[in-house]
C-alpha positions in Angstrom: 80.6 -45.4 -24.0 79.9 -44.7 -27.7 79.2 -47.6 -30.0 81.9 -48.1 -32.6 81.2 -49.3 -36.1 82.4 -52.8 -35.5 81.1 -53.2 -32.0 78.0 -55.2 -31.0 76.0 -54.2 -28.0 73.0 -56.0 -26.5 70.5 -54.3 -24.1 67.3 -55.3 -22.5 64.0 -53.7 -23.1 60.4 -54.5 -22.0 59.7 -56.7 -25.0 63.1 -58.4 -25.2 66.7 -58.0 -26.2 67.8 -55.3 -28.6 71.0 -55.4 -30.7 72.8 -52.1 -31.2 75.2 -52.1 -34.2 76.7 -49.4 -36.5 74.1 -46.8 -35.4 71.1 -49.0 -35.9 68.9 -51.0 -33.6 67.7 -54.6 -34.3 65.2 -57.1 -32.8 65.9 -60.8 -32.9 63.9 -62.4 -35.7 65.0 -66.0 -36.3 67.4 -68.7 -35.0 68.6 -71.3 -37.5 69.6 -74.9 -36.6 73.2 -74.1 -37.4 73.2 -71.4 -34.7 73.0 -68.4 -37.0 70.7 -65.6 -35.8 69.0 -63.0 -37.9 68.3 -59.6 -36.4 65.9 -57.3 -38.2 65.8 -53.5 -38.1 63.7 -52.2 -35.3 61.8 -50.1 -37.8 60.8 -53.0 -40.0 57.1 -52.8 -39.0 57.0 -49.0 -39.0 59.0 -48.2 -42.1 59.1 -51.6 -43.8 62.9 -51.4 -43.5 64.7 -54.4 -44.9 67.9 -53.9 -42.9 69.2 -56.9 -41.0 72.3 -58.5 -39.4 73.1 -62.2 -39.3 75.3 -63.3 -36.4 77.2 -66.5 -35.7 78.7 -66.8 -32.3 78.0 -63.1 -31.8 80.1 -62.2 -34.9 78.6 -60.5 -37.9 78.7 -62.8 -41.0 76.2 -61.0 -43.2 74.3 -57.7 -43.4 71.4 -56.4 -45.5 71.1 -52.7 -46.3 68.6 -50.4 -44.7 66.1 -48.4 -46.8 67.0 -44.7 -47.5 64.7 -43.2 -44.9 66.2 -45.4 -42.1 69.1 -43.2 -41.0 71.9 -44.4 -38.7 71.9 -42.7 -35.3 74.8 -43.3 -33.0 73.5 -40.7 -30.5 70.3 -42.7 -30.1 72.2 -45.9 -29.4 74.4 -44.2 -26.8 71.3 -42.9 -25.0 69.8 -46.4 -25.2 73.0 -47.9 -23.6 73.0 -45.4 -20.8 69.3 -45.9 -20.2 69.9 -49.7 -20.0 72.7 -49.0 -17.5 70.3 -46.9 -15.4 67.8 -49.7 -15.4 70.5 -52.2 -14.2 71.6 -49.8 -11.5 68.0 -49.3 -10.4 67.7 -53.1 -9.9 71.0 -53.6 -8.1 72.0 -50.2 -6.5 71.0 -48.6 -3.2 71.0 -45.2 -4.9 67.8 -43.3 -5.5 66.2 -43.1 -8.9 67.1 -39.4 -9.1 70.7 -40.0 -8.4 71.0 -42.9 -10.9 69.4 -40.7 -13.6 71.7 -37.8 -12.8 74.8 -40.0 -12.9 74.0 -41.9 -16.1 71.8 -39.9 -18.4 72.4 -36.2 -17.5 76.1 -36.2 -18.6 75.0 -37.1 -22.1 73.5 -33.7 -22.5 77.1 -32.2 -22.5 77.8 -34.0 -25.8 75.7 -31.7 -27.9 72.2 -31.1 -29.4 71.8 -34.6 -30.9 72.1 -36.0 -27.4 70.0 -33.3 -25.6 67.1 -34.0 -27.9 67.2 -37.8 -27.3 67.8 -38.0 -23.5 64.5 -38.8 -21.9 63.2 -36.7 -19.1 63.3 -38.1 -15.5 59.5 -38.3 -15.4 59.3 -40.3 -18.7 61.6 -43.0 -17.5 61.0 -42.9 -13.7 58.3 -45.6 -13.8 60.4 -48.1 -15.7 63.4 -47.5 -13.4 61.2 -47.9 -10.3 59.8 -51.2 -11.7 63.4 -52.4 -12.1 64.1 -51.3 -8.6 61.1 -53.3 -7.4 62.0 -56.3 -9.5 58.8 -56.3 -11.5 57.9 -55.5 -15.1 55.0 -53.3 -14.0 53.0 -52.3 -11.0 49.4 -52.1 -12.4 47.8 -55.4 -13.4 44.8 -56.2 -15.6 44.2 -59.7 -14.3 45.2 -62.0 -11.4 47.6 -64.1 -13.4 50.0 -61.3 -14.3 50.4 -60.0 -10.7 54.0 -59.8 -9.6 55.2 -59.2 -6.0 58.1 -56.7 -5.9 61.3 -58.3 -4.8 61.7 -56.0 -1.8 58.5 -57.4 -0.3 59.3 -61.1 -0.9 60.8 -61.6 2.6 57.3 -60.9 4.0 55.5 -63.1 1.5 54.1 -66.2 3.4 52.2 -67.6 0.4 51.2 -67.0 -3.2 48.2 -69.1 -4.4 46.7 -69.1 -7.9 44.3 -71.8 -9.3 43.2 -70.1 -12.5 40.3 -68.1 -11.0 41.4 -67.2 -7.5 44.6 -65.5 -6.3 45.8 -65.0 -2.8 48.9 -63.2 -1.5 49.7 -63.5 2.2 52.2 -61.3 4.0 53.5 -61.5 7.5 56.6 -60.2 9.4 59.0 -62.4 11.2 57.9 -61.0 14.5 54.2 -61.5 13.7 54.9 -65.2 12.9 56.1 -65.7 16.5 53.2 -63.7 17.9 50.7 -65.8 15.9 51.8 -68.9 17.7 51.7 -67.3 21.2 48.2 -65.8 21.1 44.8 -67.5 21.1 42.3 -64.7 20.5 42.0 -63.1 17.1 39.9 -60.6 15.1 39.3 -60.9 11.3 37.8 -58.5 8.8 38.2 -57.3 5.2 38.2 -53.9 3.5 37.7 -53.1 -0.2 38.5 -49.3 -0.4 42.3 -49.7 -0.2 42.5 -52.9 -2.2 44.4 -52.7 -5.6 43.0 -54.2 -8.7 42.5 -57.0 -9.7 42.1 -58.2 -6.1 38.7 -58.0 -4.3 39.7 -57.3 -0.7 42.4 -56.8 1.8 41.7 -59.3 4.6 43.6 -59.0 7.9 44.0 -61.0 11.1 44.7 -59.2 14.3 45.8 -60.7 17.6 44.9 -59.8 21.2 48.2 -59.6 23.2 46.3 -59.1 26.5 43.7 -56.3 26.8 42.2 -55.2 30.1 39.2 -53.0 31.1 41.4 -49.9 30.8 43.6 -50.9 27.9 43.4 -52.3 24.4 46.4 -54.3 23.1 45.4 -55.7 19.7 47.8 -55.5 16.7 47.6 -56.6 13.0 49.6 -59.8 12.3 48.5 -61.2 8.9 47.8 -59.1 5.7 46.3 -61.0 2.8 45.0 -59.9 -0.6 42.1 -62.0 -1.8 40.5 -62.1 -5.3 37.0 -62.7 -3.9 34.9 -63.6 -0.7 34.2 -67.2 -1.6 34.5 -69.9 1.1 36.9 -71.8 -1.0 39.2 -68.8 -1.1 39.1 -68.4 2.6 39.8 -72.1 2.9 42.9 -71.7 0.7 44.0 -68.7 2.8 43.8 -70.6 6.1 45.4 -73.6 4.5 48.4 -71.4 3.6 48.7 -70.1 7.1 48.3 -73.4 9.0 50.7 -75.2 6.7 53.4 -72.5 7.0 52.8 -71.8 10.6 51.6 -75.1 12.2 51.9 -73.5 15.7 48.9 -71.3 15.1 46.2 -72.6 17.3 43.4 -70.0 17.7 40.7 -70.6 20.3 38.5 -67.5 19.7 37.8 -65.6 16.5 35.9 -62.3 16.5 34.2 -61.5 13.2 31.2 -59.8 11.6 28.3 -61.8 10.3 30.0 -63.0 7.1 29.8 -66.8 7.2 32.2 -67.7 4.4 35.4 -66.9 6.4 34.2 -68.5 9.7 32.9 -71.6 7.9 36.4 -72.0 6.4 38.3 -71.5 9.6 36.0 -74.1 11.4 37.3 -76.7 9.0 40.8 -76.3 10.4 39.7 -75.6 14.0 36.4 -77.4 14.7 36.3 -76.4 18.4 37.0 -72.7 17.8 34.7 -70.2 19.4 33.2 -67.7 17.0 32.2 -64.4 18.5 30.0 -62.1 16.3 30.2 -58.4 16.4 27.7 -56.9 18.9 27.7 -53.6 17.0 26.8 -55.2 13.7 23.9 -57.1 15.3 22.4 -54.1 17.1 22.9 -52.0 14.1 20.9 -54.5 12.0 18.1 -54.5 14.6 17.8 -50.7 14.6 18.0 -50.6 10.8 15.1 -53.1 10.6 13.1 -51.1 13.1 13.6 -48.0 11.0 12.4 -49.8 7.9 9.3 -50.9 9.8 8.9 -47.3 11.0 8.9 -48.2 14.7 8.9 -44.6 16.0 6.9 -44.7 19.2 8.6 -45.0 22.5 6.8 -48.2 23.3 8.0 -49.7 20.0 11.6 -48.6 20.4 11.6 -50.2 23.8 11.2 -53.6 22.2 14.1 -53.0 19.9 16.2 -51.9 22.9 15.3 -55.1 24.8 16.3 -57.2 21.8 19.6 -55.3 21.6 20.4 -56.3 25.2 19.9 -60.1 24.6 23.6 -60.7 23.6 24.7 -59.4 27.0 22.8 -62.2 28.8 24.5 -65.4 29.9 24.0 -68.1 27.2 21.7 -70.2 29.3 19.4 -67.2 30.0 18.9 -66.0 26.5 15.8 -68.2 25.9 14.1 -66.8 29.0 15.1 -63.3 28.0 13.5 -63.8 24.6 10.4 -65.1 26.3 10.3 -62.0 28.5 10.5 -59.7 25.4 7.7 -61.6 23.7 5.5 -61.3 26.8 6.2 -57.6 27.1 5.6 -56.7 23.5 2.5 -54.6 22.7 0.2 -56.3 20.3 0.9 -53.9 17.4 1.2 -55.0 13.7 4.6 -53.3 13.2 6.0 -54.7 16.5 4.8 -58.2 15.6 6.6 -57.9 12.3 9.8 -56.9 14.1 9.5 -59.9 16.5 9.0 -62.2 13.6 12.1 -60.8 12.0 14.2 -61.4 15.2 12.8 -64.9 15.5 13.6 -65.8 11.9 17.1 -64.3 11.7 18.5 -64.2 15.2 16.8 -66.9 17.2 16.5 -69.5 14.4 19.0 -72.0 15.8 21.3 -72.6 18.8 24.5 -72.1 16.7 23.8 -68.6 15.7 22.8 -67.7 19.3 26.1 -69.2 20.5 27.9 -66.9 18.2 26.2 -63.6 19.0 26.1 -64.2 22.8 29.0 -62.1 24.1 28.4 -62.4 27.8 31.7 -61.9 29.8 33.6 -60.9 26.7 36.0 -58.0 27.1 35.8 -57.3 23.3 32.1 -57.3 22.3 32.7 -55.8 18.8 35.0 -55.9 15.9 35.5 -52.2 16.1 39.2 -52.4 16.6 39.6 -53.9 13.2 37.1 -51.5 11.6 39.2 -48.7 13.0 42.3 -50.2 11.5 40.5 -50.5 8.1 39.7 -46.8 8.3 43.3 -45.9 9.1 44.8 -47.8 6.3 42.1 -46.5 3.9 43.1 -42.9 4.9 46.8 -43.8 4.3 46.2 -45.1 0.8 45.1 -42.9 -2.1 41.9 -44.8 -2.8 41.5 -43.3 -6.2 44.8 -44.7 -7.4 45.7 -47.8 -5.4 48.7 -49.7 -6.6 50.1 -52.9 -5.2 53.4 -51.3 -4.3 51.7 -48.4 -2.6 49.6 -50.7 -0.5 52.5 -53.1 0.4 54.6 -50.1 1.4 51.9 -48.9 3.7 51.5 -52.5 5.2 55.2 -52.8 5.7 55.1 -49.6 7.7 52.1 -50.8 9.6 53.8 -54.1 10.5 56.8 -52.1 11.9 54.3 -50.0 14.0 52.7 -53.3 15.2 56.1 -54.7 16.2 56.8 -51.4 18.1 53.5 -51.8 20.0 54.5 -55.4 20.9 57.7 -54.1 22.4 55.9 -51.4 24.3 53.5 -54.1 25.6 56.5 -56.1 26.9 57.4 -53.0 28.9 53.9 -52.6 30.3 53.1 -49.7 28.0 49.6 -50.1 26.6 47.0 -48.1 24.7 44.5 -46.6 27.1 40.8 -46.6 26.5 38.5 -43.6 26.7 37.0 -43.1 30.1 33.5 -43.1 28.6 34.0 -46.6 27.2 35.4 -47.8 30.4 32.5 -46.6 32.4 30.0 -48.2 30.0 31.8 -51.5 30.3 31.9 -51.2 34.1 28.1 -50.6 34.1 27.5 -53.7 31.9 29.8 -55.9 34.1 28.2 -54.7 37.3 24.7 -55.4 35.9 25.8 -58.9 34.8 27.1 -59.6 38.2 23.8 -58.5 39.7 22.0 -60.9 37.5 24.4 -63.8 38.1 24.1 -63.2 41.9 20.3 -63.1 41.7 20.2 -59.5 42.8 18.0 -58.6 39.7 15.8 -60.6 37.4 16.3 -61.3 33.7 13.7 -58.7 32.8 15.2 -56.1 35.1 18.6 -56.8 33.5 17.2 -56.3 30.0 15.4 -53.1 31.0 18.6 -51.6 32.6 20.7 -52.3 29.5 18.3 -51.6 26.7 
């Protein structure tokens, strides 16, 4: 619809409302106590144009002339109206951005050269239309305060926390809420590669639906964006979850050796069992041995024995450690390694309780590490946006729900035969120890 000389038209733009009148565009300048509103020419700052319109109850009561170089342009206003209509449709219609553009803006090109030169290309206005569709003013954010969650993801938003320095967004599906209250064993971890700025990490909680020696049935349930890795931030995260889902009562949490997250969850669940990742521990032991240049077979044997300690029953670990110390060759580098283990891994009962994984079906946090790798491959890590990540997480939640339904039909994810055989060997050796068929030393030697 073309703007007539006497018609007022208001449209929305990024920085506010724009008045279209008699071929010119105006920005709101001043509101008087009597209700009169002065609208100044949109080119005032650029061309120092003095043109203005004074309105009272949306009727023109006064106008001021524009400068000579400020030329009226009805075609420009018509394009602005159609672009505004396209934005409105993008925020309320189910049509695609391409269809909305073709239906609203492309027909203007039939009106002549003036219109052809002023109609924006699809690429130039696609981002703004997409933001309207998502219900946000932008999708890339400079700081935590200005982050907006697109409206299409709001049904999955469990909590949005901001205290001036920390920001937390927590997402969960309806199905995952129910699962969270039904399960007792969970796995937690964070990844940074697929995290959009200005957040610091994507932190997830996965639940074990019921794994066996031959199957793994663990699915992601909670997705959270955290601004940092501080204990106070984790406390706020678990406070959101427990307040919104009071039926969540975890008994076991599997995690790596980051203490901030597990310290925070212990505040809410003092009796929870923390199980540290066996892979992370043994990897640390072997990295230390490499830094100490333990290259000889007799030296590596000591590292292997220490790596088998977590597989012992909790009440046998002290004796196992004594066996290792007694078996150590009196070498300078080996003594340094033993001192390292004593200082960092045997320093108190609490840390030993956490890395002891005797009788645990899941000895590592690898299932979450694998999920992290998968989501990082899905996301373009060089250009991560909030909407791109949330879309990927939405798809992931749908896949998790499908796995839940498969599990209900006794369809599970099978494990590699190699991993099953390794677990069977560990379990068999543990039973030999418990039944006094072999000694603690023999146990460590078999599993090193």
